[in-house]
N, C-alpha and C positions, 0 to 999 in steps of 0.2 A: 504494500500500500504506500501511498504518498507519505512522506515524513512531515510530521507536525510537531513543532516545538511547543511544549506546555510548561515551561519553567520547572518548578518543583512538583507539578502535578497535584496541587493542593486545592481543596475546597474547604473553607473554614468560615462559618457564619459568625463565630465569635470575633474573628479578626477582619471581617468584611473583605475576604480575599477568596476569589474563585477563578482559578486558571482554566476552567472549562466553560466559563460563561461566554456566550456569543461565539462559540467555535464548534464546528461539527468535526468530531474525530472518529465517527463511525467508519469502520473498515480501514482506518489509517494506522500507521506505525508511529507511536509517540516517542519523542526524544525528551527525556525527563532527568532533571538534576536530582541527585540524592540529597537527603536531609531537608532543611527548611530555611527560609529567610530569617535574618536577624539572629542567627544562632550564636553570634559572639557578643551580643549586646544584652547586658543584664536587664535593661528596661525595654527590650524589644518585644515585638509581636511574637506570637506563638510561644509565650512564656520565656522568651529570651534564651538564656544559656541552658535551660531545662529542655530536654528532648521531649516533644509531644508526639501523640499518635500520628500527626501529619508527616513525621519524618520516617515512619516505618515503611519498609518495602511492601509488606503485605497490604497496608492501607492504600498505598499508591496504586498497586496492582488492582485492588478491589474497585477503586474509582475508575481506572482505565477500562476495566471490564464492564462496569455499570454504564459507561458512555459508549460501549460497543467498539472499542479500539481493537485493531487486529493484533497488535503487539506493542511491546515497550522496549526502548533502548535506554538503559540507564547510563549515567555518566557521573563520576565523582564531582562534588562541588570544589571550586578552586580555593576556597578559604580553609577547608579542612585538609585537602591534599594539594600542597603547594609546589611540589616538584615532580618531574616525570618519573623519577625512580621510586616515588611514594605512591604513584597512581596505580595501585593494585586492583586487579580485577577480582571481585568478590566471588566466592564459591556459593552457588545458589542454595546449597544446603544450609547456609547460615541465615537464610531468610525465613526459615520455618519449614515445617514438614507438611503443612496443609497446602494442597494444590490450589493455585490461583485460577486455573482455567484460562490463562492467557499467556502466550509465548513472550519471553523476555530474555534479553541479553545485556551484558555490561561491556562498554567500550571505554577506551582511554580518552582523556580530555583532548589529546592531540587530534583524534579523529573528528570530534565535534568541532573543534576550532578550525579545522580545514573546511568543513562544511560551512561554518559561519563566515569564513573569509569569502567564500563564493556566493553565499546567500545570507547576507546580514539580517539580523532582526531589526525591524523598524520600530522605534519607540518615540513617543512625544512626551516632553516634560517642560512645563512652563512655556508652552507654545513653540518650543524648539524641537525639531525632528532630529533624532539621532540614529546612526547606524551602528549597531552593536555587533562587533566582528569577532569577539572572543567570549568564552564562558565567564571570564572575570568581568568583562564589560556588562554582561547580562546580569550576573548576580549583584554587582555594584548598583546597577540601575534599579533592580527590584528592591534591594536593601534601602536605597535612598528614597524611592517613591512609594514603596509597598503597593505597587500596581503590577498586575500580570502583563506579560508581553507575549502571550500565546498567539501563534500564527503558523501557517504552512511554511515549509522551507522549499521555496520555489525550485523546481527542477530536480528534486531529490525523491527517490523511492527506495524502499527496502523490502527485502524478503527475509523474514525471520523464520528459521527452521530450527527447532530444538528437539532433543531426544533426552529423555530421562531414563536411567536404568535403575531398577529396583533389585537389590540383593536380598534374598530371603534364605533363612536356614530352617530346616525341619528338625524339631527336637521332640523327644518323647520322654515322659516321666520326669518333667522338670519340677524341681522343688525350690522354693525361695524362702529365706529366713529373714525376717525383719526384726532386728534387735531393738529393744525398748530404750 
């Protein structure tokens, strides 16, 4: 499907912040930043430095599925992961064991920065239009304005194919002891 950038992929009525408002993502592949805005500000939205449910991968995947997205491409935020050698790709087993029902992958920041160089995010603040060409530009804009910048990434499409293997063991006459 077509790539659509949805910022952090958050809908929060408490913070009056909805990155799905006024954008059709049905059948599309979403590019989504991990974590949440204002994460380094004690007085920030989303409880500031406290991690809220909006930062959890499972919550982000649930919202994407509710909006009928075809898949999700996650990328680390540039405030938590500041250098290329720290830009680790997460193991999906760390996101929980309950299936999300939507395909997702995790890519390095450099991949999304290359896309943004060719298809910048357009954003307006105080009457001035800006072209955001890096993830850092995008997260700084969102942190400054606390306004979503969700939009299609012109000319980009993705096909996400995932495969999950389940390992099981057959055991007979298993006994467990729980000490008090």
